[in-house]
N, C-alpha and C positions, 0 to 999 in steps of 0.2 A: 504494501500499499504504499510505501514512502515513494514522496514524488511522481503522487497523481490525486486529482480530486475528484469528488464521488460519492454521490445522492446514498442516505439508506433512507428508507421509508417506504413506504404505500407508493407503489409506478406500475407501471404496467405491464413488466416481465415480470417483481417479484409479487407481483398480485395472480399474475398467470403461471408462476412453483408453487405459490400457497394452495392457491384451488390444487393444482393437481396435487400434490400433498394430503389434501383433503379425502380430496374421489380417487384416489389411484394407488393413495399410500406412497412412502419411499421406490421400490418396483426397483429393487437392485441397482439402486445408483442410477436410475435413467431420467427421474426428478430433477438431476443436475444439467441437463444436456438439452434443450430446444430443440433436436432433428430427431428426440426420441417419437415413440410413434404416436404415444400415449397425444400429446402436445397438439395433434392434429384436432381432435374432438374438444380442445380450451380457447377458443378465438376470442380476436376481440371481435366487439358488437359494430354491423361497417353491412349500411342499409345496400350497396353494393355486392355483398357475397352472395358469394352461386348458395343454393338449395344446401345444405350438407344431408339432407335427409330424403338422395333425390328419387329413391324409391317410398311408395306409399308404405310398403311391407318395413323400410331399413329393421333391422337389431341395431343402431346406431342412437347413439345421446353428445349432442354438445351441450358445453358452457358456453355460452355467449358472455363477456364480462366490458362495463363499459366506465372509466371513473369520470363520474358525470358531476362531479364538483371539490375540488382539495382546498380547504383555506386555513388560511394559518387563522392561530391560535395567538401565538405570544411575540415579541419583537424574537429576532437570535439573542446567542450566547453563545458562549465560552462551554467546552463540557470537555475531557477527559474522563474514556472509560478505563474499567480497571485493567483491560487488553493495553492498556499505552495507547489507541486510537486518540487518538482529540478532532478539534473539527468545531464549524459552527451550527448548534441547535435552535430547533427550536419546535411548538406543539405544532398539531395539525389535526385535521378532521375532514379524511377522502368518504362520499357517497361513493358508493355501491352501486351499480347493477350489472346484475346479475340472471342473464335467458334460457331458463332450460329449452331444450327441443329434440324431438325425436324420441323416441320405442320409451326410454325407463324417463321422460324429462319429468313428469308429476313428482313421482316418488323419488327422487334427485331434489327437484327445487322443496320436498317438503323433510326430508334428513337432513336441510339445514338448522332447517327450526331444532332442530332435535341434537344442531351441535354443542349447543354452549357447554354443559357437560360431560360430553367424552372425554376422555383424555385425551393430553396430546397436544387437543385443537388449541388450547393458547400457547404453546407453545412453536408450532408452527406461523402462529399469526407473531408472534412475538418473535420467530426468530428470521425471518424469508418477512416478515414485511415493520420491524421493527413497531410492531403496534397491537393494541389488543382491538374487539371484534367489541360492538356498545351495542350492551343488554337489546335491547328496541330488536328487532326485525319488521319489515312490510308486509301486510297480509299478501297473500304469494295471489297475484293477478292473471289469468289465464291470458291469453291471446291469438288473435287468427294473424298471421306473419304469412306477407305472399316475399318470396320474392325471384325477383326478373321473373314476375307474367308465368309462373309454375306454379304449379299446384301447393297452393295455403297449407301453413301447418298450426297444430295448436301450439306455441308455447307456451312457457310460464314464466311470467316475470316477477323479482321479490328484489328488494334493499335495502339494504344496511351500513352503518360507516363504521371506520378503524378508526382512532384513537392513534396516532403515532408522533414517533419525533421523528424529523425530519432535518437529517446531521447530515454534513458534507463533510469528509473527511479531508482534512488542513493538513495535519501534523506537524503544524508551524503553532506557536506561540500569538497571541495578538501585541500588541503594543500595549506596556504598563506603565511611558506614561516622559515623561522625560528627563532631568535634572537639568535643570538651571543654574547647580552651584558652580561658579569661578572658582579652583585653584587657582595659585603661583603672586606674583606682584607686579604691578603697575608701577610700572614708572614717568616721574615725568621730567622734563624739561629742567625745573626748577634743579630737579636733585641733580642732575647729569653733574650743573655744572657751579656746586658746591666740590 
């Protein structure tokens, strides 16, 4: 991490990885590789995306996600963590929209409501997104979605919020102040002539 600045917190990549871990588990470390085949089932929500369930009887289920809003709650400050990483930090809240489409969409969206007390979920949000999920989860809203004029699908939307520390890793110390105390002697012309 030395000489590199990067952001820790909620972003599109970290959210995608957290969703992978929640729904597919560690998966023999494949969660660390965005080229893993299961990542094709977790995609950013885009209006121009082709219908992910091309056939009516598809057995696939997709999680589409979007960060609708990302709000700073505090002014940034400087922090050093126990592992020696230091940087600028601010408290934020991200509003997340998830859309589940496909064969198991309804059961997957309902499973999200039961994640609050599940073992390991808190650690996933904390470890991947530097966040904690706020308790409230919106009602599940069924929607009819149409992808580029093809057959419409039933999708299920749900919203929740993540409270997190956004940290820009800097590994440099902030300016602590300037000392205007001058040491030494000042000689005047008069002293030199004597």
